[in-house]
PyMOL Python script that loads the backbone (N, CA, C, O; Angstrom):
from pymol import cmd

cmd.read_pdbstr("""\
ATOM      1  N   MET A   1     -43.123   4.025-107.917  1.00  0.00           N
ATOM      2  CA  MET A   1     -44.550   3.653-107.964  1.00  0.00           C
ATOM      3  C   MET A   1     -44.945   3.094-109.306  1.00  0.00           C
ATOM      4  O   MET A   1     -44.675   3.724-110.329  1.00  0.00           O
ATOM      5  N   LYS A   2     -45.586   1.916-109.346  1.00  0.00           N
ATOM      6  CA  LYS A   2     -45.958   1.334-110.614  1.00  0.00           C
ATOM      7  C   LYS A   2     -47.379   1.668-110.869  1.00  0.00           C
ATOM      8  O   LYS A   2     -48.233   1.403-110.022  1.00  0.00           O
ATOM      9  N   LEU A   3     -47.687   2.260-112.041  1.00  0.00           N
ATOM     10  CA  LEU A   3     -48.990   2.520-112.459  1.00  0.00           C
ATOM     11  C   LEU A   3     -49.301   1.756-113.790  1.00  0.00           C
ATOM     12  O   LEU A   3     -48.578   1.829-114.783  1.00  0.00           O
ATOM     13  N   GLU A   4     -50.402   1.047-113.713  1.00  0.00           N
ATOM     14  CA  GLU A   4     -50.897   0.168-114.885  1.00  0.00           C
ATOM     15  C   GLU A   4     -52.384   0.496-115.111  1.00  0.00           C
ATOM     16  O   GLU A   4     -53.194   0.326-114.200  1.00  0.00           O
ATOM     17  N   LEU A   5     -52.748   0.963-116.316  1.00  0.00           N
ATOM     18  CA  LEU A   5     -54.068   1.204-116.636  1.00  0.00           C
ATOM     19  C   LEU A   5     -54.601   0.104-117.511  1.00  0.00           C
ATOM     20  O   LEU A   5     -54.065  -0.200-118.577  1.00  0.00           O
ATOM     21  N   TYR A   6     -55.707  -0.503-117.011  1.00  0.00           N
ATOM     22  CA  TYR A   6     -56.366  -1.589-117.683  1.00  0.00           C
ATOM     23  C   TYR A   6     -57.589  -0.877-118.411  1.00  0.00           C
ATOM     24  O   TYR A   6     -58.374  -0.145-117.806  1.00  0.00           O
ATOM     25  N   LYS A   7     -57.672  -1.157-119.740  1.00  0.00           N
ATOM     26  CA  LYS A   7     -58.642  -0.350-120.573  1.00  0.00           C
ATOM     27  C   LYS A   7     -58.974  -1.096-121.848  1.00  0.00           C
ATOM     28  O   LYS A   7     -58.428  -2.160-122.138  1.00  0.00           O
ATOM     29  N   PHE A   8     -59.882  -0.505-122.595  1.00  0.00           N
ATOM     30  CA  PHE A   8     -60.010  -0.842-124.028  1.00  0.00           C
ATOM     31  C   PHE A   8     -60.341   0.456-124.688  1.00  0.00           C
ATOM     32  O   PHE A   8     -60.947   1.362-124.117  1.00  0.00           O
ATOM     33  N   ASP A   9     -59.892   0.501-125.974  1.00  0.00           N
ATOM     34  CA  ASP A   9     -59.903   1.781-126.729  1.00  0.00           C
ATOM     35  C   ASP A   9     -61.279   2.424-126.947  1.00  0.00           C
ATOM     36  O   ASP A   9     -61.376   3.651-126.961  1.00  0.00           O
ATOM     37  N   SER A  10     -62.374   1.607-127.124  1.00  0.00           N
ATOM     38  CA  SER A  10     -63.637   2.140-127.404  1.00  0.00           C
ATOM     39  C   SER A  10     -64.405   2.522-126.212  1.00  0.00           C
ATOM     40  O   SER A  10     -65.509   3.039-126.382  1.00  0.00           O
ATOM     41  N   CYS A  11     -63.946   2.325-125.009  1.00  0.00           N
ATOM     42  CA  CYS A  11     -64.649   2.718-123.743  1.00  0.00           C
ATOM     43  C   CYS A  11     -64.503   4.238-123.568  1.00  0.00           C
ATOM     44  O   CYS A  11     -63.402   4.783-123.494  1.00  0.00           O
ATOM     45  N   PRO A  12     -65.648   4.877-123.508  1.00  0.00           N
ATOM     46  CA  PRO A  12     -65.695   6.392-123.355  1.00  0.00           C
ATOM     47  C   PRO A  12     -65.028   6.822-122.024  1.00  0.00           C
ATOM     48  O   PRO A  12     -64.437   7.901-121.978  1.00  0.00           O
ATOM     49  N   TYR A  13     -65.105   5.997-120.920  1.00  0.00           N
ATOM     50  CA  TYR A  13     -64.540   6.424-119.709  1.00  0.00           C
ATOM     51  C   TYR A  13     -63.015   6.285-119.723  1.00  0.00           C
ATOM     52  O   TYR A  13     -62.273   7.022-119.074  1.00  0.00           O
ATOM     53  N   CYS A  14     -62.569   5.199-120.579  1.00  0.00           N
ATOM     54  CA  CYS A  14     -61.148   5.049-120.717  1.00  0.00           C
ATOM     55  C   CYS A  14     -60.600   6.234-121.487  1.00  0.00           C
ATOM     56  O   CYS A  14     -59.553   6.774-121.128  1.00  0.00           O
ATOM     57  N   VAL A  15     -61.309   6.657-122.568  1.00  0.00           N
ATOM     58  CA  VAL A  15     -60.900   7.794-123.377  1.00  0.00           C
ATOM     59  C   VAL A  15     -60.743   9.003-122.513  1.00  0.00           C
ATOM     60  O   VAL A  15     -59.776   9.741-122.705  1.00  0.00           O
ATOM     61  N   ARG A  16     -61.597   9.259-121.596  1.00  0.00           N
ATOM     62  CA  ARG A  16     -61.541  10.331-120.685  1.00  0.00           C
ATOM     63  C   ARG A  16     -60.194  10.279-119.926  1.00  0.00           C
ATOM     64  O   ARG A  16     -59.530  11.307-119.797  1.00  0.00           O
ATOM     65  N   VAL A  17     -59.797   9.133-119.441  1.00  0.00           N
ATOM     66  CA  VAL A  17     -58.561   9.018-118.714  1.00  0.00           C
ATOM     67  C   VAL A  17     -57.374   9.206-119.682  1.00  0.00           C
ATOM     68  O   VAL A  17     -56.406   9.894-119.357  1.00  0.00           O
ATOM     69  N   PHE A  18     -57.459   8.596-120.852  1.00  0.00           N
ATOM     70  CA  PHE A  18     -56.352   8.749-121.882  1.00  0.00           C
ATOM     71  C   PHE A  18     -56.091  10.267-122.161  1.00  0.00           C
ATOM     72  O   PHE A  18     -54.933  10.677-122.234  1.00  0.00           O
ATOM     73  N   LYS A  19     -57.069  11.029-122.304  1.00  0.00           N
ATOM     74  CA  LYS A  19     -57.038  12.429-122.614  1.00  0.00           C
ATOM     75  C   LYS A  19     -56.363  13.240-121.432  1.00  0.00           C
ATOM     76  O   LYS A  19     -55.577  14.157-121.670  1.00  0.00           O
ATOM     77  N   ALA A  20     -56.701  12.864-120.167  1.00  0.00           N
ATOM     78  CA  ALA A  20     -56.061  13.448-119.089  1.00  0.00           C
ATOM     79  C   ALA A  20     -54.598  13.102-118.894  1.00  0.00           C
ATOM     80  O   ALA A  20     -53.806  13.923-118.431  1.00  0.00           O
ATOM     81  N   ILE A  21     -54.242  11.850-119.258  1.00  0.00           N
ATOM     82  CA  ILE A  21     -52.869  11.402-119.188  1.00  0.00           C
ATOM     83  C   ILE A  21     -52.058  12.168-120.327  1.00  0.00           C
ATOM     84  O   ILE A  21     -50.936  12.626-120.114  1.00  0.00           O
ATOM     85  N   GLU A  22     -52.658  12.264-121.451  1.00  0.00           N
ATOM     86  CA  GLU A  22     -51.990  12.908-122.574  1.00  0.00           C
ATOM     87  C   GLU A  22     -51.786  14.418-122.296  1.00  0.00           C
ATOM     88  O   GLU A  22     -50.750  15.003-122.612  1.00  0.00           O
ATOM     89  N   LYS A  23     -52.786  14.984-121.714  1.00  0.00           N
ATOM     90  CA  LYS A  23     -52.765  16.468-121.402  1.00  0.00           C
ATOM     91  C   LYS A  23     -51.681  16.739-120.322  1.00  0.00           C
ATOM     92  O   LYS A  23     -51.005  17.766-120.381  1.00  0.00           O
ATOM     93  N   SER A  24     -51.516  15.833-119.349  1.00  0.00           N
ATOM     94  CA  SER A  24     -50.531  16.053-118.368  1.00  0.00           C
ATOM     95  C   SER A  24     -49.116  15.693-118.820  1.00  0.00           C
ATOM     96  O   SER A  24     -48.139  16.045-118.158  1.00  0.00           O
ATOM     97  N   GLY A  25     -49.016  15.022-119.898  1.00  0.00           N
ATOM     98  CA  GLY A  25     -47.685  14.700-120.402  1.00  0.00           C
ATOM     99  C   GLY A  25     -47.065  13.421-119.683  1.00  0.00           C
ATOM    100  O   GLY A  25     -45.923  13.057-119.959  1.00  0.00           O
ATOM    101  N   ARG A  26     -47.791  12.805-118.827  1.00  0.00           N
ATOM    102  CA  ARG A  26     -47.367  11.654-118.105  1.00  0.00           C
ATOM    103  C   ARG A  26     -46.750  10.563-119.090  1.00  0.00           C
ATOM    104  O   ARG A  26     -47.242  10.407-120.207  1.00  0.00           O
ATOM    105  N   THR A  27     -45.755   9.878-118.690  1.00  0.00           N
ATOM    106  CA  THR A  27     -45.212   8.796-119.432  1.00  0.00           C
ATOM    107  C   THR A  27     -44.964   7.564-118.483  1.00  0.00           C
ATOM    108  O   THR A  27     -44.266   6.614-118.837  1.00  0.00           O
ATOM    109  N   ASP A  28     -45.547   7.635-117.315  1.00  0.00           N
ATOM    110  CA  ASP A  28     -45.227   6.516-116.285  1.00  0.00           C
ATOM    111  C   ASP A  28     -46.389   5.610-116.103  1.00  0.00           C
ATOM    112  O   ASP A  28     -46.413   4.818-115.161  1.00  0.00           O
ATOM    113  N   VAL A  29     -47.452   5.703-117.055  1.00  0.00           N
ATOM    114  CA  VAL A  29     -48.601   4.753-116.909  1.00  0.00           C
ATOM    115  C   VAL A  29     -48.430   3.735-118.006  1.00  0.00           C
ATOM    116  O   VAL A  29     -48.341   4.053-119.192  1.00  0.00           O
ATOM    117  N   GLU A  30     -48.388   2.456-117.545  1.00  0.00           N
ATOM    118  CA  GLU A  30     -48.281   1.290-118.454  1.00  0.00           C
ATOM    119  C   GLU A  30     -49.714   0.946-118.863  1.00  0.00           C
ATOM    120  O   GLU A  30     -50.601   0.819-118.019  1.00  0.00           O
ATOM    121  N   MET A  31     -49.922   0.799-120.177  1.00  0.00           N
ATOM    122  CA  MET A  31     -51.270   0.486-120.703  1.00  0.00           C
ATOM    123  C   MET A  31     -51.422  -1.004-120.924  1.00  0.00           C
ATOM    124  O   MET A  31     -50.520  -1.718-121.362  1.00  0.00           O
ATOM    125  N   HIS A  32     -52.673  -1.434-120.575  1.00  0.00           N
ATOM    126  CA  HIS A  32     -52.978  -2.887-120.818  1.00  0.00           C
ATOM    127  C   HIS A  32     -54.441  -3.012-121.367  1.00  0.00           C
ATOM    128  O   HIS A  32     -55.436  -2.755-120.689  1.00  0.00           O
ATOM    129  N   ASP A  33     -54.461  -3.423-122.627  1.00  0.00           N
ATOM    130  CA  ASP A  33     -55.809  -3.466-123.278  1.00  0.00           C
ATOM    131  C   ASP A  33     -56.375  -4.902-123.115  1.00  0.00           C
ATOM    132  O   ASP A  33     -55.838  -5.893-123.609  1.00  0.00           O
ATOM    133  N   ILE A  34     -57.463  -4.918-122.408  1.00  0.00           N
ATOM    134  CA  ILE A  34     -58.063  -6.218-122.076  1.00  0.00           C
ATOM    135  C   ILE A  34     -58.771  -6.907-123.234  1.00  0.00           C
ATOM    136  O   ILE A  34     -59.093  -8.094-123.179  1.00  0.00           O
ATOM    137  N   MET A  35     -59.009  -6.107-124.308  1.00  0.00           N
ATOM    138  CA  MET A  35     -59.617  -6.695-125.496  1.00  0.00           C
ATOM    139  C   MET A  35     -58.632  -7.231-126.456  1.00  0.00           C
ATOM    140  O   MET A  35     -59.005  -7.989-127.351  1.00  0.00           O
ATOM    141  N   LYS A  36     -57.374  -6.878-126.324  1.00  0.00           N
ATOM    142  CA  LYS A  36     -56.322  -7.359-127.143  1.00  0.00           C
ATOM    143  C   LYS A  36     -55.353  -8.400-126.537  1.00  0.00           C
ATOM    144  O   LYS A  36     -54.574  -9.069-127.216  1.00  0.00           O
ATOM    145  N   ASN A  37     -55.480  -8.475-125.154  1.00  0.00           N
ATOM    146  CA  ASN A  37     -54.549  -9.376-124.457  1.00  0.00           C
ATOM    147  C   ASN A  37     -55.336 -10.127-123.430  1.00  0.00           C
ATOM    148  O   ASN A  37     -55.774  -9.565-122.426  1.00  0.00           O
ATOM    149  N   GLU A  38     -55.523 -11.447-123.690  1.00  0.00           N
ATOM    150  CA  GLU A  38     -56.245 -12.318-122.737  1.00  0.00           C
ATOM    151  C   GLU A  38     -55.593 -12.340-121.367  1.00  0.00           C
ATOM    152  O   GLU A  38     -56.304 -12.356-120.362  1.00  0.00           O
ATOM    153  N   ALA A  39     -54.229 -12.341-121.282  1.00  0.00           N
ATOM    154  CA  ALA A  39     -53.605 -12.364-119.960  1.00  0.00           C
ATOM    155  C   ALA A  39     -53.934 -11.086-119.224  1.00  0.00           C
ATOM    156  O   ALA A  39     -54.160 -11.167-118.016  1.00  0.00           O
ATOM    157  N   ASP A  40     -53.981  -9.993-119.790  1.00  0.00           N
ATOM    158  CA  ASP A  40     -54.327  -8.708-119.088  1.00  0.00           C
ATOM    159  C   ASP A  40     -55.803  -8.804-118.581  1.00  0.00           C
ATOM    160  O   ASP A  40     -56.105  -8.362-117.472  1.00  0.00           O
ATOM    161  N   TYR A  41     -56.675  -9.364-119.374  1.00  0.00           N
ATOM    162  CA  TYR A  41     -58.011  -9.504-118.951  1.00  0.00           C
ATOM    163  C   TYR A  41     -58.177 -10.474-117.767  1.00  0.00           C
ATOM    164  O   TYR A  41     -58.980 -10.220-116.868  1.00  0.00           O
ATOM    165  N   ARG A  42     -57.433 -11.567-117.765  1.00  0.00           N
ATOM    166  CA  ARG A  42     -57.434 -12.502-116.639  1.00  0.00           C
ATOM    167  C   ARG A  42     -56.837 -11.864-115.353  1.00  0.00           C
ATOM    168  O   ARG A  42     -57.316 -12.128-114.250  1.00  0.00           O
ATOM    169  N   ARG A  43     -55.815 -11.044-115.507  1.00  0.00           N
ATOM    170  CA  ARG A  43     -55.163 -10.431-114.395  1.00  0.00           C
ATOM    171  C   ARG A  43     -56.102  -9.369-113.761  1.00  0.00           C
ATOM    172  O   ARG A  43     -56.162  -9.232-112.539  1.00  0.00           O
ATOM    173  N   LEU A  44     -56.818  -8.639-114.608  1.00  0.00           N
ATOM    174  CA  LEU A  44     -57.806  -7.642-114.116  1.00  0.00           C
ATOM    175  C   LEU A  44     -58.880  -8.389-113.261  1.00  0.00           C
ATOM    176  O   LEU A  44     -59.238  -7.964-112.162  1.00  0.00           O
ATOM    177  N   LEU A  45     -59.331  -9.436-113.786  1.00  0.00           N
ATOM    178  CA  LEU A  45     -60.367 -10.282-113.023  1.00  0.00           C
ATOM    179  C   LEU A  45     -59.772 -10.846-111.737  1.00  0.00           C
ATOM    180  O   LEU A  45     -60.340 -10.734-110.650  1.00  0.00           O
ATOM    181  N   ALA A  46     -58.615 -11.451-111.911  1.00  0.00           N
ATOM    182  CA  ALA A  46     -58.074 -12.055-110.674  1.00  0.00           C
ATOM    183  C   ALA A  46     -57.755 -11.100-109.541  1.00  0.00           C
ATOM    184  O   ALA A  46     -58.040 -11.396-108.381  1.00  0.00           O
ATOM    185  N   ILE A  47     -57.167  -9.959-109.864  1.00  0.00           N
ATOM    186  CA  ILE A  47     -56.754  -9.021-108.834  1.00  0.00           C
ATOM    187  C   ILE A  47     -57.903  -8.095-108.482  1.00  0.00           C
ATOM    188  O   ILE A  47     -58.183  -7.863-107.306  1.00  0.00           O
ATOM    189  N   GLY A  48     -58.558  -7.573-109.485  1.00  0.00           N
ATOM    190  CA  GLY A  48     -59.543  -6.534-109.262  1.00  0.00           C
ATOM    191  C   GLY A  48     -60.977  -7.147-108.875  1.00  0.00           C
ATOM    192  O   GLY A  48     -61.772  -6.541-108.157  1.00  0.00           O
ATOM    193  N   GLY A  49     -61.214  -8.378-109.413  1.00  0.00           N
ATOM    194  CA  GLY A  49     -62.393  -9.050-109.046  1.00  0.00           C
ATOM    195  C   GLY A  49     -63.545  -8.710-109.920  1.00  0.00           C
ATOM    196  O   GLY A  49     -64.658  -9.183-109.690  1.00  0.00           O
ATOM    197  N   LYS A  50     -63.315  -7.893-110.930  1.00  0.00           N
ATOM    198  CA  LYS A  50     -64.438  -7.530-111.928  1.00  0.00           C
ATOM    199  C   LYS A  50     -63.710  -7.062-113.209  1.00  0.00           C
ATOM    200  O   LYS A  50     -62.510  -6.790-113.237  1.00  0.00           O
ATOM    201  N   ASP A  51     -64.522  -6.996-114.235  1.00  0.00           N
ATOM    202  CA  ASP A  51     -63.931  -6.666-115.540  1.00  0.00           C
ATOM    203  C   ASP A  51     -64.267  -5.191-115.909  1.00  0.00           C
ATOM    204  O   ASP A  51     -64.386  -4.854-117.087  1.00  0.00           O
ATOM    205  N   GLN A  52     -64.414  -4.330-114.888  1.00  0.00           N
ATOM    206  CA  GLN A  52     -64.733  -2.956-115.203  1.00  0.00           C
ATOM    207  C   GLN A  52     -63.437  -2.155-115.609  1.00  0.00           C
ATOM    208  O   GLN A  52     -62.360  -2.327-115.039  1.00  0.00           O
ATOM    209  N   VAL A  53     -63.617  -1.337-116.559  1.00  0.00           N
ATOM    210  CA  VAL A  53     -62.524  -0.508-117.017  1.00  0.00           C
ATOM    211  C   VAL A  53     -62.997   1.002-117.087  1.00  0.00           C
ATOM    212  O   VAL A  53     -64.200   1.223-117.228  1.00  0.00           O
ATOM    213  N   PRO A  54     -62.189   1.943-117.003  1.00  0.00           N
ATOM    214  CA  PRO A  54     -60.885   1.852-116.705  1.00  0.00           C
ATOM    215  C   PRO A  54     -60.600   1.420-115.313  1.00  0.00           C
ATOM    216  O   PRO A  54     -61.423   1.602-114.416  1.00  0.00           O
ATOM    217  N   CYS A  55     -59.381   0.816-115.101  1.00  0.00           N
ATOM    218  CA  CYS A  55     -58.930   0.369-113.828  1.00  0.00           C
ATOM    219  C   CYS A  55     -57.433   0.690-113.801  1.00  0.00           C
ATOM    220  O   CYS A  55     -56.628   0.197-114.592  1.00  0.00           O
ATOM    221  N   LEU A  56     -57.103   1.614-112.761  1.00  0.00           N
ATOM    222  CA  LEU A  56     -55.635   1.960-112.562  1.00  0.00           C
ATOM    223  C   LEU A  56     -55.111   1.118-111.415  1.00  0.00           C
ATOM    224  O   LEU A  56     -55.572   1.250-110.281  1.00  0.00           O
ATOM    225  N   PHE A  57     -54.200   0.300-111.689  1.00  0.00           N
ATOM    226  CA  PHE A  57     -53.499  -0.400-110.605  1.00  0.00           C
ATOM    227  C   PHE A  57     -52.325   0.512-110.141  1.00  0.00           C
ATOM    228  O   PHE A  57     -51.421   0.870-110.896  1.00  0.00           O
ATOM    229  N   ILE A  58     -52.424   0.859-108.809  1.00  0.00           N
ATOM    230  CA  ILE A  58     -51.335   1.645-108.164  1.00  0.00           C
ATOM    231  C   ILE A  58     -50.600   0.748-107.254  1.00  0.00           C
ATOM    232  O   ILE A  58     -51.082   0.381-106.182  1.00  0.00           O
ATOM    233  N   ASP A  59     -49.348   0.369-107.708  1.00  0.00           N
ATOM    234  CA  ASP A  59     -48.563  -0.573-106.966  1.00  0.00           C
ATOM    235  C   ASP A  59     -49.419  -1.873-106.726  1.00  0.00           C
ATOM    236  O   ASP A  59     -49.305  -2.469-105.655  1.00  0.00           O
ATOM    237  N   GLY A  60     -50.234  -2.298-107.662  1.00  0.00           N
ATOM    238  CA  GLY A  60     -50.968  -3.529-107.549  1.00  0.00           C
ATOM    239  C   GLY A  60     -52.332  -3.390-106.856  1.00  0.00           C
ATOM    240  O   GLY A  60     -52.989  -4.410-106.650  1.00  0.00           O
ATOM    241  N   VAL A  61     -52.781  -2.221-106.495  1.00  0.00           N
ATOM    242  CA  VAL A  61     -54.006  -1.960-105.859  1.00  0.00           C
ATOM    243  C   VAL A  61     -54.939  -1.386-106.894  1.00  0.00           C
ATOM    244  O   VAL A  61     -54.538  -0.399-107.511  1.00  0.00           O
ATOM    245  N   PRO A  62     -56.121  -1.873-107.161  1.00  0.00           N
ATOM    246  CA  PRO A  62     -56.996  -1.373-108.140  1.00  0.00           C
ATOM    247  C   PRO A  62     -57.781  -0.113-107.694  1.00  0.00           C
ATOM    248  O   PRO A  62     -58.218   0.013-106.550  1.00  0.00           O
ATOM    249  N   MET A  63     -57.933   0.835-108.697  1.00  0.00           N
ATOM    250  CA  MET A  63     -58.803   1.997-108.521  1.00  0.00           C
ATOM    251  C   MET A  63     -59.702   2.080-109.712  1.00  0.00           C
ATOM    252  O   MET A  63     -59.195   2.026-110.832  1.00  0.00           O
ATOM    253  N   TYR A  64     -60.973   2.204-109.568  1.00  0.00           N
ATOM    254  CA  TYR A  64     -61.909   2.219-110.621  1.00  0.00           C
ATOM    255  C   TYR A  64     -62.549   3.658-110.676  1.00  0.00           C
ATOM    256  O   TYR A  64     -62.324   4.497-109.803  1.00  0.00           O
ATOM    257  N   GLU A  65     -63.333   3.876-111.725  1.00  0.00           N
ATOM    258  CA  GLU A  65     -64.004   5.104-111.913  1.00  0.00           C
ATOM    259  C   GLU A  65     -63.036   6.249-112.588  1.00  0.00           C
ATOM    260  O   GLU A  65     -62.036   6.704-112.034  1.00  0.00           O
ATOM    261  N   SER A  66     -63.450   6.576-113.701  1.00  0.00           N
ATOM    262  CA  SER A  66     -62.522   7.582-114.530  1.00  0.00           C
ATOM    263  C   SER A  66     -62.188   8.812-113.727  1.00  0.00           C
ATOM    264  O   SER A  66     -61.026   9.206-113.628  1.00  0.00           O
ATOM    265  N   LEU A  67     -63.195   9.412-113.159  1.00  0.00           N
ATOM    266  CA  LEU A  67     -63.005  10.695-112.451  1.00  0.00           C
ATOM    267  C   LEU A  67     -62.160  10.509-111.250  1.00  0.00           C
ATOM    268  O   LEU A  67     -61.349  11.385-110.950  1.00  0.00           O
ATOM    269  N   ASP A  68     -62.290   9.401-110.516  1.00  0.00           N
ATOM    270  CA  ASP A  68     -61.387   9.124-109.430  1.00  0.00           C
ATOM    271  C   ASP A  68     -59.957   8.900-109.830  1.00  0.00           C
ATOM    272  O   ASP A  68     -59.031   9.327-109.142  1.00  0.00           O
ATOM    273  N   ILE A  69     -59.781   8.239-110.927  1.00  0.00           N
ATOM    274  CA  ILE A  69     -58.446   7.984-111.543  1.00  0.00           C
ATOM    275  C   ILE A  69     -57.809   9.310-111.910  1.00  0.00           C
ATOM    276  O   ILE A  69     -56.657   9.574-111.566  1.00  0.00           O
ATOM    277  N   ILE A  70     -58.559  10.132-112.604  1.00  0.00           N
ATOM    278  CA  ILE A  70     -57.994  11.453-113.024  1.00  0.00           C
ATOM    279  C   ILE A  70     -57.643  12.225-111.789  1.00  0.00           C
ATOM    280  O   ILE A  70     -56.539  12.759-111.688  1.00  0.00           O
ATOM    281  N   ASP A  71     -58.504  12.297-110.896  1.00  0.00           N
ATOM    282  CA  ASP A  71     -58.238  13.088-109.623  1.00  0.00           C
ATOM    283  C   ASP A  71     -56.999  12.545-108.950  1.00  0.00           C
ATOM    284  O   ASP A  71     -56.158  13.334-108.520  1.00  0.00           O
ATOM    285  N   TRP A  72     -56.843  11.251-108.837  1.00  0.00           N
ATOM    286  CA  TRP A  72     -55.684  10.674-108.135  1.00  0.00           C
ATOM    287  C   TRP A  72     -54.380  11.032-109.012  1.00  0.00           C
ATOM    288  O   TRP A  72     -53.352  11.373-108.426  1.00  0.00           O
ATOM    289  N   LEU A  73     -54.423  10.958-110.361  1.00  0.00           N
ATOM    290  CA  LEU A  73     -53.272  11.269-111.115  1.00  0.00           C
ATOM    291  C   LEU A  73     -52.941  12.725-111.010  1.00  0.00           C
ATOM    292  O   LEU A  73     -51.752  13.044-110.976  1.00  0.00           O
ATOM    293  N   ASP A  74     -53.947  13.713-110.950  1.00  0.00           N
ATOM    294  CA  ASP A  74     -53.679  15.039-110.832  1.00  0.00           C
ATOM    295  C   ASP A  74     -52.990  15.333-109.468  1.00  0.00           C
ATOM    296  O   ASP A  74     -52.092  16.174-109.434  1.00  0.00           O
ATOM    297  N   LYS A  75     -53.371  14.679-108.352  1.00  0.00           N
ATOM    298  CA  LYS A  75     -52.865  14.822-107.114  1.00  0.00           C
ATOM    299  C   LYS A  75     -51.501  14.191-106.898  1.00  0.00           C
ATOM    300  O   LYS A  75     -50.825  14.510-105.920  1.00  0.00           O
ATOM    301  N   HIS A  76     -51.086  13.306-107.786  1.00  0.00           N
ATOM    302  CA  HIS A  76     -49.800  12.554-107.666  1.00  0.00           C
ATOM    303  C   HIS A  76     -49.120  12.743-109.057  1.00  0.00           C
ATOM    304  O   HIS A  76     -49.134  11.824-109.876  1.00  0.00           O
ATOM    305  N   PRO A  77     -48.540  13.908-109.311  1.00  0.00           N
ATOM    306  CA  PRO A  77     -47.914  14.208-110.547  1.00  0.00           C
ATOM    307  C   PRO A  77     -46.656  13.269-110.730  1.00  0.00           C
ATOM    308  O   PRO A  77     -46.051  12.807-109.763  1.00  0.00           O
ATOM    309  N   GLN A  78     -46.308  13.023-112.042  1.00  0.00           N
ATOM    310  CA  GLN A  78     -45.137  12.208-112.298  1.00  0.00           C
ATOM    311  C   GLN A  78     -43.906  12.860-111.722  1.00  0.00           C
ATOM    312  O   GLN A  78     -43.751  14.072-111.871  1.00  0.00           O
ATOM    313  N   GLU A  79     -43.042  12.148-111.088  1.00  0.00           N
ATOM    314  CA  GLU A  79     -41.752  12.691-110.601  1.00  0.00           C
ATOM    315  C   GLU A  79     -40.650  12.765-111.636  1.00  0.00           C
ATOM    316  O   GLU A  79     -39.541  13.202-111.328  1.00  0.00           O
TER     317      GLU A  79
END
""", "prot")
cmd.dss("prot")
cmd.show_as("cartoon", "prot")
cmd.util.cbc("prot")
cmd.orient("prot")
């Protein structure tokens, strides 16, 4: 399963997700900073249809809302 988190560091909702990932010890989430990488920003818009972060792509399917992302990550621990 491919997990990609689209984010930017000063977003409080992104920070909430970062903390949950760190606490869980996960290492399988690829980070993409839309403020530092124009290609990441364009991909977020092209696939997700909006520039809302955090956005977790799960095998290419976007999921928004920090609490939904955290809930999904909790229910699908790293193998």
